[in-house]
N, C-alpha and C positions, 0 to 999 in steps of 0.2 A: 681375664687372659694373663698370664703371667710368662716372664722372660727368664729362660735358666741360659747359664754360661757355665759350660764346663771345661776349665783350663787342663789340658793334660801336658806332660813332657812331649808325646809324639804328637798329639793330634787333639783338636779343640772340636766343641759342639755347641751350638745356639739352639736352642728349642724353644716352641711357644709352647706353653700348655695351660689347662685349666685346673681348677682347684681341685679334682680329682686325681691329677698327675695324669692325665689322657694327652699324649702329646699328639698336636696337631700340624707341627711342622717342624722339621730339624734340618739344618745347613752343618756340614761337616768340612773340616779343613786341616792342614797339618800345622802345627805348631812350629813355627820359624822365630824369624828375629822379633825382637819386640813390635817395633813400628808396624812391620806386616802383618803381625799376628792382630794387633788393637784394630789395624784399619779392615781386617777380614771380620773382625768381631763387629764393629760399628756398621759395616755394608750389610752384615747379616739382620742385625737388629732391625734396620732400616726398611727391610722387606715386610715386618711385622707391623702390625695396626691394632690399636686398642687395647694395651696392655698396660695393667696397674703399677707392675714393679719389676725390677732386676735383681737376679740372683746370681752370686759368683762362686762358683765351686774350684777351690784352688788347692795343691799341695802346699804345706807350711814349709818355712816360717811364714807367719803373716801378722799383721797388727788388724786386727779385725775391727776394734774401736774404731781407728783413723782410717781404715778400708784401705789400707797399702799391703801390695805384697812384698815380703823381704827377701829377696834372693834364694827363692829354692833351690835345692840341688839338683834338683831335674828340670830345671828352667833357667840357664845361662842368661845370664844378661838381663834377667827381670831383676833389676836391682830399685827397689823403694819403688815401685810402681803404683801412683796414687789411684788404682781403677775405679775405686767407688766414687771419687770425686770428677773420674773423666766421663763417667757414665751418669751420673746425676746432675751434671752441669748442660750435658747433650741432649739427655731426654726427658729430664725435667719429672722423674718419678723416682721414689724411695728404690736406694741399692742399698743391699747387704753383699759382704762377703764373709764367706766361712771357709776353714779347710775343708778337705776331703772327708774326713773322719764325721765331724760336726754335720757337715751336709748329709752323708750318708744316714747319721742317726735321725736326722728331721726326716728325712725319706722314709725310713724304717717303720717311724713314729705314726705319721701322718699316713703314710699307703699302705704300710708292707705288715710284717712280723709282730710291732709293736702299736699298732693302732687299736686306738681306744683306752691304751693306758695312761697313767701320770707320770709314773717313776721308769725309765727304761734306760738300761747302757747297750751303745752298739759297740762292738770290738771288730774292727777291720780284719783282724787274722790274715792277711795276705803277705806280701812280701817283708812288711814289718807289723808292727801291733799298735793302733793307736785307737782311743776310745771317743764317743761322742755321748755326752748325757744327757738327758732328759728328766729334769726335776722338778715335781708338782707342776707339770704341763709345759715347760719352759725349758730350752735351750740352756744350760748352765755353762757358761764360758771361763767363769772365774775372774780374777780380778786384772789379768791383763791378755785373757785368752788362751792362757796356758791349761787350762782344766781340761783333765781328761787323757794326760799323757802316762798312761798305764803302763807301758810299756818298759817306763825307766824304773819301776819296783824292783829292788833287788830281791830274787828269792833263794840266791844261792851266793855265796861268797867267791864261786868257781863255776866255770861254764860257759855254753857257746855264749860268744858277744852280740849284743843287739841294744841299739840306741846308745852307744859309745860304754856300755858296762856290761863286764864279763857276769854271767849268772843272772841276768835280768829276766823279766816277764817277756819281753820282745825275744831276747836271746833263745828262750827255750820253745815259745809259742810263735812262731812265725815262719815264712817259706825259707829266709835266710837260716834260721835258728834250726830248724829241722835240717838241712842240708848240712850245718855244721856238726850236729849231733851224729848226721849218718856217716860223716867223713871221721870223726874220731873212733866210732865203732870199726869202719872197716879199716882203719890202719890198727887196731887193736889185732885185727882176726889177720890182717896180713903178716904181721910181726911174728904169729904163730904158725905161719903156713898155712891158712885156713884160705877160703874163698867167700867171696862176697857175692849174693845174686843182681845187686843194683852198682856194682863198681868190679871191674875184672883185674884192676891192676892199680898202682901207684899213677902212673899216667892220665887216668882218669878220675882222679879225684874231684877236679874241679868241675866235672861234668855232673858231679851227684846234685840232684835237685829234690825236693820236698814231693814233688809228682811223681818222679822216678821212684822213688821209696814208698811210696803209697801203690805204685801200679804193683811192685814185687809184693807189698804186703799183701792187697788186695787178692793176690795169687797163691798166699798161704807160706810166703816166706818168712821164717820164725825171726830172722835176724832184721828183716824189715819191718815186721810187728814190734821188736823192742825199740826200735828208734820211737815209732809214734805212740808206744806205752811210755816211753820217759816222757814226751811232749805231753802226754793226756795227764799223766800224773801232776807235773809244774802248772797246768791249766786248771787243774782243780785248787791247787793252792792258790792262785792267782785269783779265779773266780770266786772262791769262799771270801777273800778279802774285801772284794767288790762288794759281795752281798751283805758280809756282816758291817761295813761302812755304810753303802748307800742304801740299803734295804728296797731294793728294786723290787717291780713286778714280774720285769721280763729281762733276761739278757740276751741281746741278737745277735748273734757271730756270723760274719761273711766269709766269703771265699772257701780258705782250704777246711774250716770246719764244717761250711755246708757241703764239699766235694768228701769229708773224710769222716763224717760224722760216725760211721761204723766201725772205725779203728780207735775213735776216741772216748765216746760216750760212756762206755762202760767203765772203765778208769777213771774218768773224770768225775763221774756221778758220785762212785764210791770215796773218793778225796772229798768232794764238796759236803757229802752227809757228814762225814766225819770231821770236818775243820770248819764248818759253818753253824752260826747259832741256828738252832732247828727252827725257832718261830721265824726267822727271817727265810730260812732255805724254803720252807713250807708254803711260803706264801708266793715263790719265784720261780718262773720257768726259764730253762736254758734253750733257745730254740735257732736253727738255722735262718740265715737272711733269706727273705723271702721273692726279694726283687730281682734277683738273678744277673743278667749281663745288662739291664737296662738301665741300674742304679743310678748310674751316672746322670741320666736325663731326669730321673725322679728327684734326685737330690739336689739339682739347680733350680727345678720349678720348686721344690719345698722351701730352699732358701730364700725366692723370690717372694713366696706367700708369707714368710717368715719376718721379710722387711717392713710389711705392714704393721706388724707388731710393735 
């Protein structure tokens, strides 16, 4: 058995699972101040017996080698928390800490859409765009744990902002990025005296979301479809770069790609075929993530299993 700890900005979960990812027990609670949340984590683990290791999945930045949580923006007050040492000293088992993208990559590789492969790329494609890399059958985290920050790649000199960079991969291919594209197109139409299905006035620009635009696109709105076409084209360029450099067997994408595959894939595939080396693309599949809403549980358990390596 393995213990997984999923530390989120609003809630945490501590799960007990087996080597196949089956969850035997799960305890959930709200994320509050550091001391109270850590106590809840410890009290939850105390209820589990006979586990081999502990895995912690948490939003970054982290120092995964030292096992330290380094002031994540969604966890105010969590400054230099040596969570691996705290857990290792208390429970005397191997403990591993990974950011949520790496943890989800391990989960999809071990239990989901990348199962059975040696080389896999996982892209979060949610609010932001992060990646986890499985290379030659192991998680690759780089020299100081920063490998996989593909959202920072610049695709254009100008464009929507993501990861602090205009025109970045994350700027075009994330929930926030799609909303920014939608706002820019809406403003263009408003200034021409035209209407937009997903936004009726300037006052509602801040209410635009990727999901709202996707719903309108699914209902046939051409302007909303154009927003997703722009995202899909840039997604193709970004994926072609990853295919050429990493030569993976499969690229697994979560959240928005899984929900809006119908709005993205035709355009994305055409761009990849045009841009990527054919020998590399021909051996690579691009698929939606398979683990759905329970990926956080699988991810924490997968990190615990990886701790034994």
